[in-house]
C-alpha angles and dihedrals in degrees: 000000000000125000091249092055091047091053091048091049092048091047091050093048091049093050090046090052091050091048090051091053091051097044099041097075089054091049091049091049093051094042092049091051089057096046131084118252091258093050092052092062098033117126124242090035119256108242099171116047143140109263116246122196097193091108092056091048091049092048091050097044103033102031100033090227093164092060089048091050090051090051090050091049093050093047094045096048092045094048094047094046092050091043092053091047091052102032101045095061090044091052091047091052092051091047098048105032128057117201139148109294096013093125090048091052091052090049089048090058091052093049090050088058088058092052113131108236093218090064093064100026097097095048090047091049093049091047092049091047092051090049091047091238100130109129090018116123090213091071090059092049090054097043093047088066087079088077104016096061094047091051091049094048093044093053100038100050092075091040091059092044089057092060108095109251089213089074091056093045091052091050090048090054089051089060100259116147121242091248090050090051091051093046101040104030114020100040096050090050092053099046093120091054092046089050092054091048090050092049095050093043090047092052091052092048093045093050097045112125109162100057093040094047094052102035100038106036094147119106094235095048103040121114127231099265091055090059088069089061091059090067093063098065100084139058093252120052113209096224093181092060090042092056093042091052091046091053092051092047098047095036098078092049094049095044092045092049092051092047094055100030091123090062090049092055093046093044095050093049098041107104094015091103118045 
């Protein structure tokens, strides 16, 4: 075997090992959700077993996980839609217009994305309490803009800069307004980048625990990640229901990412080459 083939084989084995490390926790989560409580803790581990769906039924009936998933979907879609509506014009302005402090404003958006939620949690809670918005999904949609808008702006600035300005100048000469140019020319050309921004922002909104746990403590208003916290209150943790809930929470994110992976690749590379 030649040296080149040995290197290729070693490279393939290394990538396979890394993939195994990444995939194994998902396998263990799914397998544990289909096992009985005794099989989960059995040593040596049970690799071949008859699937049981009792944990899923218990999570749906006892923990109302479907209602929590619906709440998460409503909050995530609302937060992403509002973030795109606010962040896309801001990113376009930073990409197309140069003015004093524009670079500082862009950096400010990035630093807002790094904001630690605990720092602003108490002011947000007091504000929500005064407005009587505790246990209201709308408060989460509004508060999530603290990290959704920065992500959108950060990703879309380079996407808009990659659009040839000659197209916009030609449309301007044809009598189209600047808002019409932005809406009918620039946005359609940056759909892959907008898709990536929406995906990443949606993942952050879907996975949020701290804001949702504090601001929507009610059973009817809580989101899916907060359901996981309810399992930690007793002496015995129902690991089967924990794993079943985890599968139902992570499933939409994984399936959605796989379904639109081509947009992710195009969106991440758009604007990288001028």
